[in-house]
C-alpha positions in Angstrom: -21.4 44.4 -23.6 -23.2 43.5 -19.8 -25.4 40.6 -21.9 -21.9 39.6 -23.6 -20.1 39.1 -20.4 -23.4 37.6 -18.5 -23.3 34.8 -21.4 -19.7 34.3 -21.0 -19.8 33.7 -17.8 -22.7 31.5 -18.1 -21.0 29.4 -20.5 -17.8 29.2 -18.6 -20.0 28.1 -15.2 -21.6 25.5 -17.4 -18.8 24.4 -18.8 -16.8 23.7 -15.6 -19.7 21.4 -14.6 -19.6 19.9 -10.9 -15.9 19.7 -9.9 -14.5 19.2 -6.4 -11.5 18.3 -4.8 -11.8 15.9 -2.1 -8.3 14.6 -0.2 -7.9 11.2 0.7 -4.6 9.5 1.8 -3.7 6.2 1.7 -0.5 4.0 2.8 2.1 2.7 0.2 1.5 -1.0 -0.6 -2.5 -0.8 -0.2 -5.2 -0.6 -2.4 -7.3 2.6 -2.7 -10.5 3.3 -4.1 -11.6 6.6 -5.6 -15.4 7.3 -5.9 -17.3 9.1 -8.4 -20.8 8.4 -8.8 -23.8 9.3 -11.2 -27.6 8.7 -11.3 -27.6 5.4 -13.4 -31.3 5.2 -12.8 -32.3 8.6 -14.9 -29.8 8.5 -17.4 -28.9 4.8 -17.7 -25.4 3.5 -17.9 -23.0 6.4 -19.4 -19.5 6.5 -20.7 -16.9 8.0 -18.2 -13.0 8.1 -17.9 -10.3 8.8 -15.2 -7.4 11.2 -15.8 -4.6 12.5 -13.8 -4.2 16.1 -13.1 -7.1 18.6 -13.4 -9.9 18.1 -15.7 -9.5 19.4 -18.9 -12.4 21.3 -21.2 -12.7 18.0 -22.9 -12.1 14.0 -22.0 -9.8 13.4 -19.4 -6.1 14.5 -19.6 -3.5 12.0 -18.8 -6.1 9.1 -19.0 -6.0 5.7 -16.7 -8.8 4.5 -17.6 -11.9 4.8 -19.9 -15.2 2.8 -19.7 -18.7 3.0 -22.0 -20.5 2.5 -18.5 -20.7 -1.5 -18.9 -17.0 -2.4 -19.7 -13.3 -1.1 -19.8 -12.6 0.2 -23.0 -9.0 1.2 -22.1 -6.5 1.4 -19.1 -3.0 2.4 -18.6 -2.0 -0.5 -16.3 -3.2 -3.5 -14.5 -3.3 -1.7 -11.4 -6.0 0.3 -12.3 -9.4 -1.3 -11.9 -13.4 -0.6 -11.9 -14.7 -2.6 -8.8 -18.0 -0.5 -8.3 -21.3 -1.6 -9.5 -21.3 0.0 -12.8 -25.1 -0.9 -13.2 -25.3 1.6 -10.2 -23.2 4.3 -11.7 -20.4 3.8 -9.4 -17.7 4.7 -12.0 -15.3 4.0 -8.8 -11.2 3.8 -9.8 -9.5 1.3 -7.8 -5.5 1.5 -7.8 -3.7 -1.4 -6.1 -1.1 -1.7 -4.6 -0.3 2.2 -4.3 3.0 3.8 -4.4 4.0 7.5 -3.5 4.2 8.4 -7.1 1.0 8.0 -7.5 0.0 10.9 -5.4 -2.1 13.8 -7.3 -5.1 14.7 -8.5 -7.3 12.8 -10.4 -10.3 13.6 -12.4 -13.4 11.9 -13.2 -15.8 12.9 -16.3 -19.0 11.7 -16.6 -19.9 11.7 -20.4 -23.9 13.2 -19.8 -26.0 13.9 -22.9 -26.3 17.5 -24.0 -24.2 20.4 -24.0 -22.0 21.3 -21.2 -23.6 18.5 -18.7 -20.7 16.5 -17.9 -20.3 15.4 -14.8 -16.7 16.3 -13.3 -15.2 15.1 -10.1 -11.8 15.9 -8.8 -9.8 13.9 -5.8 -6.6 14.6 -4.4 -4.8 11.4 -3.4 -1.6 11.3 -1.0 0.1 8.2 -0.5 2.2 8.0 2.6 5.1 5.5 3.8 3.7 2.5 6.0 5.9 0.2 8.2 7.5 -2.5 6.7 6.3 -6.0 6.0 7.3 -9.1 8.5 10.0 -11.1 7.3 11.0 -14.6 7.2 13.4 -16.0 9.8 15.6 -19.0 9.5 18.5 -20.8 11.3 22.0 -21.2 9.6 23.9 -22.7 12.3 23.4 -23.8 16.1 26.0 -24.4 18.5 26.3 -24.8 22.3 26.6 -21.2 22.6 25.8 -19.2 19.5 23.2 -19.4 16.9 23.5 -17.8 13.5 20.1 -16.0 11.8 19.1 -15.4 8.3 16.3 -13.7 7.1 15.0 -12.4 3.6 14.2 -8.9 3.1 10.6 -8.0 3.0 8.8 -5.0 1.6 10.3 -2.0 3.2 6.7 0.0 3.1 8.1 2.7 1.0 10.5 3.9 3.3 14.3 2.7 3.7 14.9 0.1 6.4 17.0 1.4 9.3 17.4 -1.5 11.7 16.3 -4.8 12.9 15.4 -6.2 16.2 15.7 -9.8 17.4 14.0 -11.2 20.4 15.4 -14.3 22.1 13.9 -15.9 25.3 13.7 -19.2 27.1 11.1 -21.5 25.3 8.5 -21.5 28.0 9.2 -17.9 29.4 7.2 -14.7 28.4 8.0 -12.5 25.8 8.8 -9.7 28.3 11.5 -11.5 29.6 13.3 -11.6 25.7 16.5 -10.0 25.3 16.5 -7.6 22.3 19.2 -6.9 20.6 19.4 -4.0 17.8 20.8 -4.6 14.3 21.6 -1.2 13.0 23.3 -2.1 9.8 20.0 -2.3 7.5 21.9 -3.7 5.0 22.7 -7.1 6.8 20.7 -10.3 6.2 22.4 -12.3 8.8 23.2 -12.1 12.6 25.1 -14.2 15.3 23.8 -14.2 18.5 26.6 -15.3 21.5 26.5 -16.3 25.2 23.9 -18.6 24.6 23.6 -21.3 27.3 24.5 -25.1 26.0 21.3 -27.6 25.9 18.4 -24.8 26.2 15.5 -24.2 23.9 15.2 -20.8 23.1 12.2 -18.9 21.1 13.4 -16.2 18.6 11.7 -13.3 16.5 12.4 -10.7 14.8 11.1 -7.1 13.6 11.9 -4.6 10.9 12.0 -0.8 11.6 11.9 2.0 9.4 11.0 5.8 9.9 7.3 5.1 10.3 8.0 2.3 12.4 7.8 -1.0 13.2 6.4 -4.2 11.3 4.8 -7.0 12.8 6.4 -10.0 14.1 8.4 -12.6 11.9 7.8 -16.3 12.3 9.1 -17.8 15.4 11.8 -20.0 15.5 12.5 -22.7 18.0 15.9 -24.2 18.8 18.1 -25.9 21.3 21.7 -25.0 21.8 24.1 -28.1 21.7 25.8 -29.9 24.3 29.4 -30.6 23.8 30.0 -32.8 20.6 26.6 -33.0 19.8 24.2 -30.9 17.0 21.0 -30.3 17.4 18.3 -29.8 14.4 16.5 -26.5 13.8 12.7 -26.7 14.4 10.6 -24.2 12.7 7.4 -22.5 13.4 
């Protein structure tokens, strides 16, 4: 009986192979690479696969990509690529434009010849929301004391936009002197700024805010308010 138990334990240990679970954190919208490597100098190029979830007894459960060690044989989506040096045994899985739904366990299985020799590696991926992307701002209308600004929504970083910030200053002044206006209605794509001075040249920029933080600045607009009876063209930077 002891001999049977010992053989069973040995068989179980051999079948589980080399399994580890290293956590990796990425931000929504970025690319992430999950690393899995084998000794290609010793074995030559080997078949391998990547799947989602814990590694099963054979193959890769919920398979996302498969290779013969030289080329990709199949993949679930174009977002899954092999950017490592396959000749060096780099069975690296790259996921482009990751989303929060990509979070979870990923398993890599290297098909090493022989019984119970497969090399197995598990990685836990956690995808967090990021800051919003910058927006593009443009003018709608410039008057003596008002200006209407419009913008095109950009990627929200995986977390809903909560507000916008508008910075307005005189052209040659520092941004430290800018008047800041908070736009709390995240659904807006246009705002009217008031109480401007006639025949003055201004710089304007905007920022997007979500629960993670604030985006980089938008493009900078340069405009001159008009005098009575005159219309001044918009200038874009």
